[in-house]
VOMARSE-507887 format. One line per 10 residues: number of its first residue (from 1); their letters; for each residue z, x negated, y negated of N, C-alpha, C. Coordinates in pm, whole numbers, padded with zeros to 5 digits. Each point is the difference from the previous one (the first is absolute). Layout:
REM residues N
NUM	A	Z X Y Z X Y Z X Y | ...
END
This chain:
REM residues 299
1	XXXXXXXXXX	-02699 -00273 -02738 00041 00135 00038 -00099 00063 00098 | -00129 -00027 -00022 -00101 00055 00090 00020 -00052 00142 | 00036 -00129 00010 00023 -00059 00133 00118 00066 00069 | 00104 00026 -00077 00118 00067 00055 -00035 00139 00052 | -00076 00072 -00079 -00036 00135 00040 -00088 00000 00124 | -00090 -00099 00009 -00084 -00011 00120 00085 -00030 00122 | 00100 -00087 -00018 00089 -00032 00113 00077 00123 00044 | 00042 00080 -00098 00071 00124 00033 -00089 00095 00081 | -00124 00012 -00044 -00090 00092 00068 -00032 -00046 00141 | -00004 -00133 00019 -00036 -00055 00131 00114 00012 00101
11	XXXXXXXXXX	00122 -00006 -00047 00115 00002 00091 00030 00143 00044 | 00029 00021 00127 00036 00134 00047 00134 00044 -00057 | 00014 00133 -00013 00124 00051 -00058 00122 -00039 00082 | -00020 -00021 00130 00114 -00038 00085 00057 -00136 -00042 | -00084 -00088 -00051 00048 -00130 -00043 00093 00014 -00121 | -00038 00088 -00094 00085 00022 -00116 00130 00072 00039 | -00012 00089 00096 00120 00066 00052 00092 -00101 00066 | -00056 -00095 00077 00081 -00102 00067 00070 -00091 -00100 | -00061 -00020 -00115 00062 -00084 -00103 00132 00060 -00050 | 00016 00130 00014 00121 00066 -00050 00117 -00008 00098
21	XXXXXXXXXX	-00019 -00070 00114 00104 -00007 00103 00052 00140 00034 | -00083 00086 00055 00037 00142 00016 00127 00024 00080 | 00024 -00080 00104 00121 00024 00081 00126 -00034 -00078 | -00004 -00112 -00070 00118 -00040 -00079 00025 00100 -00112 | -00106 00036 -00072 00015 00094 -00111 00043 00137 00049 | -00048 00040 00118 00043 00129 00056 00150 00003 00023 | 00054 -00113 00048 00144 -00009 00020 00076 00012 -00132 | -00052 -00068 -00101 00062 00008 -00132 -00008 00142 -00056 | -00111 00066 00026 -00018 00136 -00050 00096 00098 00067 | 00033 -00025 00126 00099 00084 00068 00133 -00008 -00074
31	XXXXXXXXXX	00042 -00122 -00033 00129 -00015 -00070 -00006 00059 -00140 | -00115 -00012 -00067 -00015 00061 -00132 00007 00152 00010 | -00066 00056 00102 00002 00145 00019 00140 00052 00029 | 00075 -00074 00080 00138 00041 00028 00082 -00005 -00128 | -00022 -00104 -00083 00070 -00007 -00128 -00029 00121 -00086 | -00124 00046 00000 -00037 00119 -00078 00073 00124 00052 | 00003 00015 00132 00058 00121 00059 00152 00003 -00018 | 00064 -00116 00014 00147 -00004 -00012 00047 00018 -00144 | -00084 -00035 -00096 00042 00008 -00140 00018 00144 -00044 | 00111 00032 -00066 00020 00137 -00050 -00093 00026 -00119
41	XXXXXXXXXX	-00089 00097 00013 -00096 00025 -00108 -00057 00140 00015 | -00055 00049 -00109 -00069 00128 00003 -00133 -00017 00072 | -00032 00096 00085 -00123 -00010 00079 -00123 -00002 -00090 | -00095 -00084 00039 -00127 -00008 -00073 -00109 00065 00085 | -00118 00012 -00054 -00111 00055 00076 -00044 -00100 00107 | -00054 00049 00113 -00047 -00093 00104 -00102 -00101 -00053 | -00086 00044 -00091 -00100 -00090 -00056 00062 -00114 -00076 | 00107 00029 -00072 00066 -00105 -00077 00069 -00100 00093 | 00063 00049 00106 00059 -00092 00098 -00106 -00093 00057 | -00116 00055 00033 -00107 -00081 00058 -00051 -00102 -00101
51	XXXXXXXXXX	-00009 00037 -00125 -00044 -00094 -00103 00101 -00114 -00017 | 00128 00033 00001 00103 -00103 -00011 -00008 -00097 00118 | -00014 00055 00120 -00012 -00085 00119 -00125 -00087 -00008 | -00109 00058 -00051 -00123 -00077 -00015 00019 -00115 -00100 | 00072 00027 -00108 00027 -00105 -00098 00085 -00112 00057 | 00102 00037 00077 00083 -00101 00063 -00081 -00082 00102 | -00082 00070 00079 -00084 -00070 00097 -00092 -00099 -00069 | -00063 00040 -00108 -00094 -00088 -00069 00070 -00126 -00050 | 00122 00013 -00050 00073 -00118 -00046 00033 -00096 00113 | 00049 00055 00111 00033 -00084 00114 -00126 -00063 00061
61	XXXXXXXXXX	-00107 00078 00006 -00125 -00050 00055 -00057 -00112 -00086 | 00012 00013 -00131 -00048 -00105 -00090 00073 -00131 00026 | 00132 00008 00015 00079 -00121 00028 -00043 -00062 00133 | -00031 00083 00099 -00042 -00051 00131 -00133 -00073 -00011 | -00092 00051 -00080 -00130 -00065 -00018 00017 -00136 -00066 | 00082 -00005 -00106 00023 -00127 -00069 00068 -00100 00093 | 00093 00050 00083 00066 -00085 00098 -00102 -00068 00091 | -00099 00075 00048 -00100 -00058 00087 -00092 -00095 -00076 | -00027 00029 -00126 -00084 -00090 -00079 00069 -00135 -00020 | 00130 00004 -00031 00076 -00124 -00021 00014 -00077 00131
71	XXXXXXXXXX	00017 00071 00111 00032 -00063 00128 -00122 -00032 00087 | -00117 -00009 -00057 -00121 -00023 00081 00010 -00127 00084 | 00050 -00109 -00059 00010 -00126 00075 00098 00014 00116 | 00113 00063 -00025 00101 00018 00104 -00053 00094 00108 | -00063 00108 -00040 -00051 00097 00096 -00104 -00062 00093 | -00075 -00097 -00050 -00104 -00064 00082 00061 -00086 00110 | 00125 -00043 -00017 00067 -00087 00097 00073 00081 00107 | 00051 00116 -00038 00085 00077 00090 -00082 00099 00084 | 00029 00003 00129 -00081 00080 00094 00001 00148 -00036 | 00115 00054 -00041 00010 00143 -00023 -00071 00046 -00127
81	XXXXXXXXXX	-00040 -00094 -00086 -00063 00038 -00127 -00142 -00055 -00015 | -00052 -00065 00101 -00132 -00061 -00012 -00112 00103 -00012 | 00026 00123 00041 -00103 00104 -00008 00003 00080 -00128 | 00087 -00037 -00095 00008 00075 -00125 -00131 -00013 -00079 | -00037 00101 -00078 -00132 00005 -00063 -00036 -00122 -00084 | 00095 -00053 -00078 -00031 -00115 -00085 -00024 -00126 00083 | 00076 -00015 00106 -00018 -00117 00088 -00130 00012 00077 | -00028 00119 00048 -00122 00023 00078 -00125 00004 -00087 | 00017 00008 -00132 -00114 00004 -00090 -00062 00137 -00017 | 00069 00104 00050 -00052 00136 -00014 00004 00047 -00144
91	XXXXXXXXXX	00101 -00045 -00074 00015 00033 -00142 00013 -00131 -00077 | -00065 -00008 -00114 00010 -00121 -00083 00130 00002 -00081 | 00042 -00118 -00045 00121 -00009 -00081 -00007 00082 -00127 | -00108 -00011 -00080 -00010 00081 -00122 00002 00150 00028 | -00066 00041 00108 -00001 00143 00034 00140 00048 00035 | 00076 -00083 00072 00137 00037 00035 00087 00013 -00124 | -00016 -00092 -00095 00077 00008 -00124 -00037 00124 -00082 | -00127 00033 00000 -00044 00123 -00070 00062 00123 00065 | 00005 00002 00131 00061 00110 00075 00149 00010 -00031 | 00067 -00116 -00003 00143 -00002 -00032 00025 00049 -00142
101	XXXXXXXXXX	-00084 -00043 -00094 00016 00044 -00138 -00021 00149 -00016 | -00098 00053 00070 -00025 00144 -00005 00120 00078 00053 | 00055 -00045 00114 00115 00069 00058 00122 -00008 -00091 | 00021 -00116 -00063 00115 -00015 -00090 -00014 00092 -00121 | -00119 00005 -00058 -00022 00087 -00116 00015 00147 00039 | -00053 00035 00117 00013 00138 00048 00146 00037 00019 | 00077 -00093 00057 00142 00026 00022 00073 00025 -00131 | -00022 -00086 -00098 00067 00016 -00129 -00037 00132 -00067 | -00129 00034 00005 -00046 00124 -00064 00059 00123 00067 | -00011 00007 00132 00047 00118 00073 00151 00015 -00013
111	XXXXXXXXXX	00074 -00109 00016 00146 00011 -00006 00049 00032 -00141 | -00066 -00053 -00101 00039 00032 -00138 -00023 00147 -00032 | -00114 00055 00048 -00036 00138 -00032 00074 00102 00085 | 00018 -00029 00129 00054 00101 00091 00139 -00030 00055 | 00053 -00118 -00029 00140 -00029 00034 00073 -00025 -00132 | 00017 -00124 -00036 00062 -00036 -00127 -00023 -00149 -00025 | 00012 -00044 -00126 -00024 -00142 -00031 00094 -00095 00076 | 00125 00044 00024 00094 -00085 00074 -00056 -00036 00136 | -00050 00097 00073 -00055 -00026 00133 -00123 -00089 -00008 | -00084 00023 -00099 -00121 -00082 -00017 00037 -00146 -00021
121	XXXXXXXXXX	00097 -00026 -00086 00037 -00139 -00029 00079 -00063 00114 | 00081 00080 00069 00070 -00055 00118 -00100 -00039 00109 | -00103 00083 00017 -00104 -00031 00098 -00074 -00127 -00040 | -00031 -00012 -00127 -00067 -00121 -00049 00089 -00123 00021 | 00130 00017 -00024 00094 -00111 00023 00002 -00040 00146 | -00004 00099 00089 -00005 -00030 00142 -00127 -00074 00038 | -00113 00038 -00061 -00127 -00068 00026 00008 -00147 -00042 | 00054 -00023 -00119 00013 -00137 -00050 00096 -00080 00089 | 00110 00063 00040 00098 -00069 00083 -00056 -00042 00134 | -00076 00090 00064 -00053 -00031 00133 -00123 -00089 -00006
131	XXXXXXXXXX	-00099 00043 -00078 -00128 -00072 -00002 00007 -00128 -00083 | 00086 -00001 -00101 00008 -00117 -00087 00112 -00094 00036 | 00123 00046 -00020 00115 -00089 00017 00020 -00042 00146 | -00001 00099 00092 00022 -00035 00141 -00119 -00074 00060 | -00118 00064 -00005 -00117 -00058 00067 -00043 -00132 -00064 | -00002 -00006 -00130 -00053 -00118 -00068 00100 -00114 -00004 | 00130 00029 -00013 00096 -00108 -00021 00106 -00009 00111 | 00079 00105 00018 00114 -00009 00091 -00042 -00033 00143 | -00107 00060 00048 -00045 -00019 00138 -00024 -00147 00031 | -00042 -00076 -00099 -00033 -00140 00018 00109 -00095 -00046
141	XXXXXXXXXX	00107 00056 -00055 00099 -00085 -00067 00132 -00015 00075 | 00042 00100 00076 00134 -00003 00059 00007 00077 00131 | 00080 -00046 00097 00018 00076 00124 00074 00132 -00022 | 00058 00018 -00118 00063 00127 -00034 -00098 00094 -00070 | -00129 -00029 00017 -00103 00078 -00070 00012 00149 00026 | 00019 00036 00125 00000 00141 00036 00129 00069 -00045 | 00108 -00077 -00014 00126 00058 -00048 -00013 00033 -00149 | -00048 -00098 -00077 -00011 00019 -00145 -00112 00100 -00033 | -00113 -00017 00068 -00115 00084 -00031 00005 00137 00064 | 00100 00023 00085 00007 00127 00071 00027 00120 -00089
151	XXXXXXXXXX	00051 -00024 -00121 00033 00112 -00088 -00124 00082 -00035 | -00112 -00068 -00025 -00121 00074 -00039 -00046 00093 00112 | 00013 -00044 00125 -00038 00084 00112 00100 00109 00032 | 00120 -00011 -00059 00105 00099 00025 00001 00112 -00103 | -00085 -00009 -00101 00003 00097 -00111 -00056 00139 00028 | -00089 00021 00099 -00063 00132 00014 00091 00121 -00002 | 00118 00001 00069 00082 00122 -00010 00051 00025 -00142 | 00025 -00107 -00075 00039 00015 -00140 -00115 00058 -00082 | -00122 -00046 00031 -00117 00051 -00071 -00018 00150 00027 | 00015 00039 00128 -00010 00141 00033 00107 00082 -00069
161	XXXXXXXXXX	00120 -00050 -00002 00113 00069 -00063 -00026 00016 -00150 | -00038 -00112 -00065 -00024 00002 -00144 -00117 00090 -00037 | -00098 00011 00090 -00120 00079 -00029 00032 00147 -00020 | 00102 00050 00068 00031 00143 -00009 00123 00029 -00086 | 00076 -00106 -00034 00121 00022 -00081 -00006 -00069 -00135 | -00081 -00106 -00011 -00003 -00078 -00123 00120 -00089 -00015 | 00076 -00018 00109 00123 -00079 -00006 00007 -00097 00117 | 00087 -00101 -00014 00029 -00095 00107 00147 00013 00037 | 00031 00089 00091 00139 00027 00034 00053 -00103 00100 | 00132 -00002 00016 00063 -00091 00095 -00045 00030 00143
171	XXXXXXXXXX	-00023 00127 00031 -00047 00036 00134 -00137 -00058 00029 | -00087 00002 -00100 -00133 -00059 00018 00010 -00150 00022 | 00088 -00065 -00074 00018 -00145 00016 00060 -00033 00137 | 00078 00092 00056 00053 -00023 00135 -00114 -00002 00102 | -00097 00087 -00016 -00117 -00003 00088 -00075 -00132 -00013 | -00009 -00050 -00123 -00061 -00131 -00024 00079 -00109 00071 | 00132 00009 -00008 00086 -00101 00062 -00021 -00004 00151 | -00014 00116 00062 -00023 00004 00145 -00126 -00077 00037 | -00109 00023 -00071 -00125 -00070 00031 00011 -00148 -00035 | 00070 -00030 -00108 00018 -00140 -00042 00072 -00081 00108
181	XXXXXXXXXX	00104 00058 00060 00074 -00070 00105 -00077 -00001 00131 | -00082 00102 00023 -00082 00008 00121 -00112 -00103 00001 | -00050 -00035 -00117 -00119 -00085 -00009 00014 -00138 00065 | 00107 -00076 -00024 00009 -00134 00061 -00002 00000 00153 | 00081 00080 00070 -00011 -00004 00147 -00135 00048 00051 | -00061 00091 -00071 -00133 00049 00038 -00103 -00114 -00006 | -00007 -00069 -00112 -00100 -00104 -00018 00036 -00129 00073 | 00127 -00032 00009 00038 -00124 00069 -00028 00009 00149 | 00015 00118 00058 -00036 00016 00142 -00148 -00030 00020 | -00084 00054 -00090 -00143 -00030 00008 -00027 -00147 -00026
191	XXXXXXXXXX	00072 -00059 -00095 -00021 -00141 -00033 00036 -00091 00117 | 00098 00038 00079 00032 -00078 00120 -00119 00000 00095 | -00057 00117 00019 -00115 00011 00090 -00121 -00077 -00054 | -00016 -00002 -00132 -00116 -00064 -00062 00036 -00135 -00062 | 00106 -00062 00046 00051 -00123 -00062 -00108 -00108 -00012 | -00072 -00026 00107 -00100 -00108 -00001 -00112 00029 -00101 | -00037 00125 -00012 -00106 00035 -00094 00047 -00016 -00145 | 00124 00040 -00028 00054 -00020 -00134 00010 -00149 -00032 | 00036 -00081 00100 00009 -00144 -00021 -00138 -00058 -00034 | -00104 00043 00073 -00135 -00050 -00028 -00048 00042 -00139
201	XXXXXXXXXX	00044 00119 -00042 -00041 00050 -00131 00082 -00060 -00114 | 00107 -00074 00033 00083 -00061 -00102 00092 00096 -00071 | 00036 00111 00067 00089 00099 -00058 00142 -00026 00049 | 00096 -00022 -00090 00136 -00037 00040 00085 00118 00046 | -00047 00070 00103 00082 00107 00055 00122 -00061 00069 | 00106 00076 00009 00128 -00052 00049 -00010 -00069 00136 | -00069 00056 00101 -00008 -00071 00128 -00078 -00131 -00008 | -00086 -00015 -00100 -00074 -00125 -00019 00090 -00107 -00061 | 00079 00039 -00099 00082 -00097 -00073 00136 -00026 00064 | 00056 00101 00067 00136 -00013 00054 00010 00026 00150
211	XXXXXXXXXX	-00112 00029 00063 00001 00015 00145 00019 00144 00046 | -00041 00023 00124 00007 00134 00059 00143 00044 00022 | 00086 -00092 00042 00138 00038 00032 00074 00054 -00122 | -00009 -00071 -00111 00067 00047 -00121 -00059 00133 -00047 | -00131 00013 00010 -00064 00124 -00041 00047 00117 00085 | 00011 -00022 00131 00050 00106 00088 00144 00037 -00034 | 00080 -00099 -00037 00137 00029 -00045 -00002 00088 -00124 | -00088 -00033 -00095 -00009 00077 -00124 -00046 00143 00027 | -00094 00016 00092 -00045 00134 00038 00118 00081 00051 | 00081 -00060 00086 00117 00068 00057 00099 00040 -00109
221	XXXXXXXXXX	00032 -00092 -00090 00096 00030 -00105 -00051 00108 -00095 | -00128 -00004 -00028 -00057 00101 -00088 00001 00139 00064 | -00017 00007 00132 00006 00132 00065 00142 00058 -00009 | 00100 -00086 00003 00139 00047 -00018 00017 00055 -00141 | -00046 -00077 -00098 00008 00046 -00140 -00078 00129 -00019 | -00115 00009 00062 -00082 00120 -00011 00071 00121 00059 | 00068 -00019 00112 00073 00111 00062 00107 00054 -00095 | 00062 -00089 -00076 00102 00042 -00096 -00064 00075 -00116 | -00108 -00056 -00053 -00069 00063 -00113 -00057 00136 00040 | -00049 00010 00123 -00063 00124 00046 00099 00115 00011
231	XXXXXXXXXX	00127 -00028 00010 00103 00105 00009 00034 00055 -00139 | -00033 -00074 -00104 00044 00036 -00135 -00049 00137 -00048 | -00122 00044 00035 -00038 00136 -00042 00097 00106 00050 | 00054 -00018 00120 00099 00094 00052 00134 -00017 -00073 | 00037 -00125 -00028 00129 -00027 -00065 00007 00061 -00140 | -00112 00004 -00071 00002 00053 -00137 -00037 00148 -00005 | -00017 00062 00116 -00032 00142 00004 -00146 00033 -00024 | -00085 -00100 00005 -00142 00023 -00020 -00064 00064 00123 | 00058 -00025 00117 -00051 00055 00125 00118 00042 00087 | -00032 00069 00111 00105 00053 00085 00009 -00069 00135
241	XXXXXXXXXX	00062 00074 00095 00030 -00058 00131 -00125 -00031 00081 | -00105 00080 -00015 -00124 -00027 00074 -00052 -00139 -00035 | -00006 -00028 -00128 -00046 -00132 -00041 00092 -00109 00050 | 00131 00023 -00007 00096 -00100 00045 -00022 -00036 00146 | -00019 00099 00084 -00019 -00024 00143 -00129 -00077 00026 | -00109 00048 -00060 -00130 -00063 00024 -00003 -00142 -00055 | 00050 -00019 -00121 00000 -00134 -00060 00086 -00097 00079 | 00112 00049 00053 00088 -00087 00079 -00067 -00043 00130 | -00066 00094 00065 -00070 -00033 00125 -00115 -00097 -00026 | -00074 00023 -00108 -00108 -00091 -00034 00052 -00139 -00033
251	XXXXXXXXXX	00109 -00006 -00074 00057 -00130 -00037 00049 -00076 00122 | 00064 00071 00093 00046 -00065 00122 -00116 -00056 00080 | -00109 00075 00005 -00118 -00047 00074 -00063 -00121 -00069 | -00007 00003 -00132 -00055 -00113 -00074 00087 -00124 00020 | 00130 00019 -00003 00092 -00111 00024 -00017 -00056 00141 | -00022 00089 00095 -00023 -00045 00138 -00125 -00086 00009 | -00108 00044 -00064 -00123 -00079 00000 00022 -00136 -00067 | 00071 00001 -00112 00027 -00125 -00070 00089 -00093 00081 | 00096 00057 00073 00088 -00081 00085 -00080 -00066 00112 | -00090 00076 00060 -00085 -00057 00105 -00088 -00112 -00055
261	XXXXXXXXXX	-00047 00018 -00122 -00080 -00105 -00064 00084 -00125 -00023 | 00124 00022 -00037 00089 -00113 -00030 00043 -00074 00126 | 00023 00074 00107 00058 -00059 00121 -00104 -00046 00103 | -00117 00062 00000 -00095 -00025 00107 -00108 -00099 -00037 | -00082 -00031 00100 -00113 -00091 -00020 -00133 00069 00031 | 00000 00132 00003 -00121 00074 00028 -00091 -00003 -00123 | -00117 -00062 00008 -00087 -00010 -00118 -00050 00135 -00050 | 00005 00102 00086 -00047 00132 -00041 00106 00079 -00077 | 00124 -00048 -00001 00107 00076 -00062 -00016 00011 -00152 | -00057 -00101 -00061 -00019 00006 -00146 -00086 00119 -00039
271	XXXXXXXXXX	-00108 00023 00075 -00087 00113 -00031 00064 00133 00038 | 00084 -00001 00103 00074 00124 00032 00093 00036 -00116 | 00068 -00101 -00053 00091 00023 -00113 -00078 00046 -00122 | -00112 -00065 -00026 -00086 00040 -00112 -00049 00143 00017 | -00047 00033 00120 -00051 00134 00026 00107 00105 -00019 | 00122 -00029 00050 00105 00100 -00015 00044 00013 -00146 | -00012 -00107 -00077 00039 00010 -00141 -00082 00106 -00072 | -00125 00016 00038 -00085 00104 -00059 00049 00137 00044 | 00029 00014 00129 00055 00126 00052 00131 00032 -00071 | 00080 -00102 -00023 00130 00018 -00064 -00015 00061 -00139
281	XXXXXXXXXX	-00084 -00061 -00083 -00011 00047 -00138 -00058 00141 -00006 | -00105 00024 00078 -00059 00134 00001 00099 00102 00055 | 00075 -00039 00104 00099 00091 00058 00112 00030 -00097 | 00041 -00100 -00076 00107 00018 -00097 -00041 00099 -00109 | -00120 -00015 -00052 -00045 00090 -00106 -00033 00139 00056 | -00045 00005 00126 -00020 00131 00063 00134 00071 00015 | 00105 -00075 00034 00133 00059 00013 00052 00050 -00134 | -00025 -00075 -00106 00038 00046 -00134 -00070 00132 -00033 | -00127 00006 00034 -00079 00119 -00028 00047 00119 00083 | 00023 -00022 00130 00046 00108 00089 00137 00049 -00041
291	XXXXXXXXX	00088 -00092 -00035 00135 00039 -00043 -00007 00082 -00130 | -00085 -00041 -00090 -00017 00074 -00126 -00052 00140 00027 | -00099 00011 00091 -00055 00132 00035 00104 00089 00063 | 00081 -00058 00089 00106 00078 00067 00102 00050 -00102 | 00036 -00085 -00093 00097 00041 -00104 -00058 00111 -00088 | -00130 -00007 -00027 -00063 00105 -00080 00000 00133 00074 | -00025 -00006 00131 -00001 00123 00079 00138 00063 00009 | 00102 -00085 00008 00137 00048 00015 00061 00041 -00134 | -00075 -00028 -00104 00038 00052 -00130 00093 -00078 -00082
END
């Protein structure tokens, strides 16, 4: 334990912050926050909202740390992850696990006290799904890893919803479904760009096992499915015309990017598709939020 504590003291705080995958977790937190705002509930104090968000962040951050601890060998092979703290030696393995354990315990405590036990256990389930089942097993076992394991990464809007209502409504699950369907084209576009690195690391991503052409086809088909799923909030009356227009335009653009990936030979198109997929998801949830605000103003 003394060695672990010394390693913690020696490592800069930025290294521990980097272990939490701040950009990825920030994206997840946006969807969780939108889930909280869209959920019908009695207003809480600003401090309580911040505590709930902090609890959700700690759970997601803990899973991200464990993900990097498990993936040290893979991260050392891939160019985009070679600078991560565990690979670079900035943080030791035991220190990273201690950090992850602290964040997990903090998440459970805060969410149990200031949200509800349902949210605490759902967050814990998401941590186990991502850091354990996906990272430890699915990622190395099947080219459908991201499809099966995508559910854990799609849970944040449900967590936000449950945190303020204590329930898991069909509307919250629809938000989960949107992210679940978005995940494969998002990651497969990146996997096409990083195909050689995944092959060297021995990870059976779809472009490694079935080729770039089939993967590009799957990206295209998934964007069509996503466009259909993205309209559902409007179809069930969860959102209005503003969301319908914005989501339709975003879906058409995503489909265009996926079509170019499928039809062309431009090696840069995979990253363009990947980059727009991030814009797509953030834009979609921003549209949900803006539409909700407009409806509130109009009474």
